[in-house]
N, C-alpha and C positions, 0 to 999 in steps of 0.2 A: 765172137771175135777170135780168129785163129791166132796162133803164135806168130806167124809171119806178119799178119796185120798189126799185131801189137808192137812187134819190133819196128815195123815201118813207121808207126805212129810215134814211138819213142824217138826214132832217128829224126823225124821231122820236127819234133818238139825241141830236141837238142840243137838242131840247126837254127831254129827261130830264136832260141834263147841265147845262143852263142854270140858275143859281141864281135863285130868285124875286127880282124887283126891287120896290122900293117904288113905290107908285102915283105917277105923275107924275114919277118920277126915271128918266131913261134909263140903261141900263147902259153902262159904259165898256169898250170892247173892248181898249184898250191894256194894262190890267192883268189882263185875263182870261186864265187859263191854258188855256182851252178849245181854241184853235187847235192847239196842240201835241198835246193829247190827242185831238182830233178827227182830226188828220192821222194819228196812230198808229192810231186805230181804223179810219180809211179804208184805211190800208195793210194792216191785219189782215184786213178784209173782202175786199179785193182778192186777198190771198194765199189766203184760204179759197175764193173763187170759182175761182181757178186750180186749187186742189186738187180742188174739186168737178167742174170740167170734165175734169180728168185721170181722175177716178174714172168719170165718165160714159163717156168714151172707152174705158176699159178694160172696163167692163161691156158696152158695145156690141160690142167686138171679141170678147169671150168668148162672147157670145150668138150672134154670127155663126159662130164656130168650132163651137159646139155644134149649130147648125142644119145646118151642112154635114155634120157627123158623123152626125147623125140621118138626113139625106137619104141618105147613103151606106149606112147600115145598112138603111134601108127598101128601097133598090134591091137590096141583096143578098138580101132576104127575099122578093122577088117569085117566084112559082112557076116562071116560065120560067128565071130566073137560078139557082134552086136545082136544078132538073132538069138544066140544062146543067152545073153544077158537079159534080153526082153522076155524070153520064155521063162527064165528063172524068176524074174520080177513078177510076171503074170501068175505063176504058180504060188509065189509067196503072198500075193494079194488075193488069191482065190478067184481070179477072173477066168 
């Protein structure tokens, strides 16, 4: 989530949580409980972003591990590698 995406999300949340005001009458921020709720929501979003980044890192590490494993298996299945392994096995067995 980019910074502009996060700011847009926060603006939408503020808009949804803000009670409708009468026309011509400004809202008073001193008696409004939004700042505490908004801070809690921002903290929750930040926590979720950290969890998401951790998940992304984990998935990336796991995909790299699988890619290395697949590359090793493909190298073992090369005809030259298979014939060398069979020859070595035959010499070890005395065939």
